[in-house]
Every structure is written in C-alpha cells, then in structure tokens.
C-alpha positions in Angstrom: 92.6 120.7 107.6 95.9 121.4 105.5 98.5 118.7 105.6 102.3 119.2 105.3 102.8 115.6 103.8 101.0 113.7 101.3 101.9 110.4 102.7 103.8 109.3 105.9 105.4 105.9 105.5 106.3 103.5 108.4 108.4 100.3 107.9 111.8 98.5 107.9 114.9 100.4 107.2 117.2 98.2 105.1 120.2 98.9 102.9 120.4 96.6 99.8 123.9 95.5 98.9 123.8 94.3 95.4 126.6 92.6 93.3 126.8 90.5 90.2 128.1 86.9 90.9 128.5 83.6 89.0 126.8 80.4 90.1 130.1 79.1 91.6 129.9 82.1 94.0 126.4 80.7 95.1 127.7 77.4 95.7 130.9 78.3 97.5 128.9 80.7 100.0 126.0 78.2 100.2 123.3 80.7 99.0 120.0 79.4 98.0 119.4 80.8 94.4 116.4 83.0 93.9 115.3 82.7 97.4 115.3 85.2 100.4 117.1 83.8 103.4 117.3 85.5 106.9 120.8 85.5 108.1 122.7 86.8 111.4 124.9 89.6 111.9 128.2 87.5 111.4 127.0 86.0 107.9 126.1 89.6 106.8 129.5 90.9 107.5 131.2 88.0 105.8 129.0 88.2 102.7 129.3 92.0 102.4 133.0 91.4 102.5 132.8 88.9 99.8 130.5 90.6 97.3 132.9 92.4 95.0 132.1 95.8 93.5 128.7 96.0 95.2 126.3 98.9 95.0 124.7 100.0 98.3 121.2 101.5 98.1 118.6 102.2 100.6 115.7 99.7 100.6 112.9 98.4 102.6 109.2 98.0 101.4 107.6 101.2 102.8 110.8 103.2 102.2 110.7 102.2 98.4 107.1 103.4 98.3 108.1 106.7 99.6 110.9 106.9 97.1 108.4 106.3 94.3 106.0 108.9 95.8 109.0 111.4 95.8 109.6 110.5 92.1 106.0 111.5 91.5 106.4 114.8 93.2 104.6 114.0 96.5 105.7 115.4 99.8 106.6 112.4 102.0 108.1 111.5 105.4 109.5 108.1 106.5 109.9 106.6 110.0 112.2 103.5 110.3 115.0 102.5 112.5 118.7 102.5 111.7 121.8 102.2 113.9 124.3 105.0 114.1 126.8 103.4 111.7 127.9 103.5 108.2 124.9 101.9 106.4 122.5 103.8 108.7 124.0 107.2 107.5 123.8 105.8 103.8 120.2 105.0 104.4 119.2 108.5 105.7 121.3 110.2 103.1 119.7 108.2 100.3 116.2 109.1 101.3 117.0 112.8 101.8 118.6 113.1 98.4 115.3 111.7 96.9 113.3 114.6 98.8 111.9 112.2 101.4 112.0 113.6 104.9 113.5 111.2 107.3 113.9 112.3 111.0 114.1 109.0 113.0 116.9 109.3 115.3 119.5 106.5 114.9 120.1 104.0 117.7 123.3 104.4 119.7 122.8 100.8 121.4 121.6 97.6 119.9 122.0 95.9 116.5 123.8 97.4 113.4 121.5 98.7 110.5 119.7 96.1 108.7 121.1 94.8 105.3 120.1 92.8 102.3 123.0 91.1 100.5 121.7 90.5 96.9 123.6 88.2 94.8 122.6 88.7 90.9 123.5 86.0 88.5 123.6 86.3 84.8 120.1 84.6 84.4 118.7 87.5 86.4 117.9 85.7 89.5 118.4 87.6 92.7 119.4 85.6 95.8 118.7 87.6 98.9 120.3 87.2 102.3 118.7 89.5 104.8 120.0 90.6 108.2 117.1 92.6 110.0 119.4 94.1 112.5 118.2 97.5 113.9 115.0 97.8 112.0 113.5 94.9 114.2 114.1 97.2 117.3 111.8 99.8 116.3 109.7 101.1 119.3 106.7 103.6 119.6 109.5 106.1 120.8 110.6 106.1 117.2 107.4 107.5 115.9 106.9 111.2 115.9 103.1 111.5 116.3 103.2 115.1 114.9 104.7 114.0 111.7 102.1 111.2 111.0 99.2 113.6 112.1 100.6 116.0 109.4 100.0 113.5 106.5 97.0 112.9 104.4 97.6 109.2 104.4 99.7 106.9 106.7 101.3 103.9 104.8 102.3 100.9 106.8 104.2 97.6 105.8 102.9 94.5 107.2 106.3 93.2 108.1 106.3 95.4 111.2 104.0 92.9 112.8 106.9 90.6 113.3 107.9 92.3 116.5 105.7 93.5 119.4 107.6 96.7 119.8 107.2 97.6 116.0 103.7 96.6 116.1 103.1 99.0 119.0 104.8 101.7 117.0 102.5 101.1 114.2 99.4 101.3 116.4 100.7 104.6 117.8 101.2 105.9 114.4 97.6 104.8 113.4 96.3 106.6 116.5 98.2 109.7 115.4 96.9 109.5 111.9 93.2 109.3 113.0 93.9 112.5 115.3 95.3 114.2 112.4 92.2 113.2 110.0 94.5 111.0 107.8 93.4 107.8 106.1 95.4 104.6 107.1 96.7 102.2 104.6 98.4 98.9 105.0 100.3 96.8 102.7 100.0 93.0 103.5 103.8 92.5 102.6 103.7 88.8 101.7 101.7 85.6 102.0 103.7 84.2 104.9 103.2 87.5 106.7 99.5 87.2 106.3 99.5 83.8 107.5 101.2 84.9 110.7 98.9 87.8 111.6 95.8 87.1 109.5 93.3 87.7 112.5 95.2 90.8 113.5 95.1 92.2 110.0 91.4 91.4 109.7 90.7 93.3 113.1 92.8 96.2 111.7 90.5 96.3 108.7 87.3 96.4 111.0 88.4 99.4 113.0 91.3 101.2 111.6 92.1 100.8 107.9 90.9 102.9 105.0 93.0 101.4 102.2 94.4 97.8 101.8 97.2 96.8 99.4 97.6 93.2 98.4 98.7 91.0 95.6 96.2 88.1 94.6 98.1 85.5 96.7 98.1 87.8 99.8 94.5 88.5 99.4 93.7 84.9 99.1 95.8 84.0 102.3 93.9 86.7 104.1 90.4 85.2 103.5 91.7 81.6 103.4 90.3 80.9 100.0 91.6 79.9 96.5 88.8 81.6 94.8 89.4 85.3 93.6 85.7 85.9 93.3 85.3 85.1 96.9 88.1 87.5 97.5 86.2 90.1 95.7 83.0 89.6 97.5 84.7 89.8 101.0 86.5 93.0 100.0 83.2 94.6 98.8 81.5 93.7 102.0 84.5 95.3 103.9 83.7 98.7 102.4 87.1 100.3 102.5 89.4 100.9 99.4 91.2 97.6 98.2 93.8 97.5 95.6 94.6 94.0 94.5 97.4 93.4 92.0 97.3 90.5 89.8 100.8 90.6 87.9 100.1 90.4 84.1 96.5 90.7 84.7 96.8 94.1 86.1 95.0 95.1 89.2 91.5 95.2 90.6 90.4 98.3 92.7 87.3 97.9 95.0 85.3 100.2 97.2 82.0 98.7 98.3 80.0 97.9 95.1 82.4 100.2 92.9 84.8 97.8 91.1 87.5 98.9 88.6 89.7 96.4 86.5 92.7 98.0 85.2 95.1 96.5 82.7 98.8 96.0 83.4 100.9 98.8 81.9 103.2 97.4 78.9 106.6 96.4 79.8 109.2 95.5 76.9 110.9 93.0 79.1 110.4 92.0 82.7 113.8 92.1 84.3 113.3 92.0 88.1 110.0 91.9 89.9 111.4 93.1 93.3 109.7 96.4 94.3 106.6 95.9 92.0 104.3 96.0 95.0 106.1 98.8 96.4 105.8 101.0 93.4 102.4 100.2 92.7 101.4 101.5 96.0 103.3 104.7 95.3 101.4 105.2 92.1 98.1 104.6 93.7 98.7 106.8 96.8 99.9 109.6 94.8 96.6 109.4 92.8 94.7 109.1 96.1 96.3 112.2 97.5 96.0 114.3 94.1 92.3 114.0 93.4 92.3 111.2 91.0 89.6 108.7 90.5 90.1 105.0 91.7 90.6 103.7 88.2 93.3 106.3 87.5 94.9 105.5 90.9 95.1 102.0 89.5 96.7 103.2 86.3 99.3 105.2 88.2 100.0 102.3 90.3 100.4 99.8 87.2 102.7 102.6 85.6 105.0 102.8 88.6 105.1 99.0 88.9 105.9 98.5 85.1 108.8 100.9 85.2 110.4 99.2 88.3 110.2 95.7 86.8 112.0 96.8 83.8 115.4 97.0 85.5 117.1 95.7 88.5 116.4 97.5 91.8 113.2 98.2 93.8 113.2 101.9 93.0 112.4 104.1 89.9 115.5 104.8 87.6 113.5 107.7 85.8 111.3 110.4 86.9 107.8 108.8 87.5 106.3 112.3 87.3 107.6 112.7 83.6 106.4 109.2 82.8 103.0 109.8 84.0 102.8 113.1 82.1 103.9 111.3 78.9 101.3 108.6 79.3 98.6 111.3 79.9 98.0 110.3 83.5 98.9 113.5 85.0 
C-alpha cells in the first residue's frame, strides 16, 4: 500500500532552554555540572527566569529524530503532548517550520509544557535540568491511529515506558502501525530506562518490534552482559534489524546472520554529543524508507550523528540531504 508518511514518531515533547553561564552560576543555583537532573515546576520557572539570553528550541528524543528526517527530505509526523501555553505553541511551531506534521492537540488542563534548562559552561559541559510536565501526561487519546497507520515505519522512544498512560499510548500506536502494514522501531533511550523496563522491552522484541536502536551500553544492559560478542549473538538470534552505535568505533547493523560494521563518520571536533543517537536513527530510518542497503542505512546514520556532535544542540544545523549528497550517500 502507499503511505503518506515515511516515519511517524512518538515521544516526549520538550522545549530546550539553552544559555551560556559561568561555573559560579552553577554553584549559586546548585546545578550539578554535566549531569541531567529532574526538577519540579517551581524550579523550572525559577531557572528559566535566571538563564539570561537563552535560546528556546523544541527538543525531545523522538522529535529530534523527526527533525533530522525532515532535514533529509523525509515525510514525517510526530505525536507528543504539550500544554496550551507559550512553550507548547513554540514546540508545535518549531516542528511545523521544519516540515514535520504535528497535530497532537495541546492540553487545556494538567501540567505546563515540559522543558529542559540547559546551562552551558565555557568548557562545553551541558548541565541539564529537566521538568517533564505535560509530556508525562500523554494518553492513548493523544494518538491518532490513522496517522500512524499512514507511515512506513513507527519510531518510539523508550522513555515513554516511564508512565503507564504513555506506555498505553505507545501500544495503541504499535497496533495501528501493524494494521497499516508499517514496521515498528524502538529506541532504548538510555541504560537506566533499559534497567527499569528490560523485561517489557524484550517482550516487545518477541512480538512487535522490527527495528531496534541502541548504543553499546544500552544493548549490554538489555541482555545483562558486559560482552559485546554476546550482545551480537543475542541480536542475531532475535532476527529483527538491530542498529547498535559504538561512539568512535562506528556502528554495527545486524539482521539475523547478516552483520555490517560501519565506521564512524569523520568529525573535525566533537563539541556536544547530545542528540547523536537521535540523529543516527534519523539517518538510518531515512535509508530504510528509501530503499538503501543496511550498510548504507548505517552510513547515513553515522553521517547524521557526526553532523550533530560538531555543534551545540540536538538537531542538524545544515541540510542533511545536501551533506549526504556531497558524501555520495544519496
């Protein structure tokens, strides 16, 4: 069947508030340097007020992936919950300006739109203070089944498993994807997320998943091993498509007995690794939906990740489509 979208994304809708600060600012406001700390609504309000000359950009893992896909020229749609407030409007406007369809209705009751206060010091360290707000209140009613069914691939971030309602929303999306003949992909999000929901993720792999994204640490956490060789054997036995990133070692793409090792794309200087996994998934999924080999999907993913770690922020600063064309990948 024909599909309106290449990829439908499902994830947390978060607005990043980024500002340059000095170390004294971190001390004054008791911010843990280089870490990600969950904060409440009051602290989010206070920090937002104190971060001078901040830049506000839409963020969230799966939303960042949709932005990368749009930069490559893919047709995408995103589902994620915001509140009917200024940051919620900014989130929707940001995605739409990139060419990502976003139709999730903003909440009229509940918590404000999620935000992440990112204090950047001169040494390049990003100290993140995240208020999850409205995005934790996503429910199955926020998922438009017909949108999901109109995509070639559904992409879900593992962080959604942190609340039961959002998990149910993800399960509704998976059912809609299967009805529409779409493949289902999952990003494991982080090792702690894997630790919380390992059994559920493994059950998903058995019955629902076609594509799995993980970095090496997440994959080891999933299979409770320190051996990457053992990870490889487990993923081969699974039989689906697994794309495992290994930082400077590049990535490994596995489908049954088919294994492709892809070198990392060159980067003149690593500035900020935030969003590397999100953009790797964008490049890989673009390849998947445009008839590329698994090895070339890995190369597109590595290219997109290399672009995003060369600057601050989790989204591309240049056209990934033009970059891929220059590199002979498209």
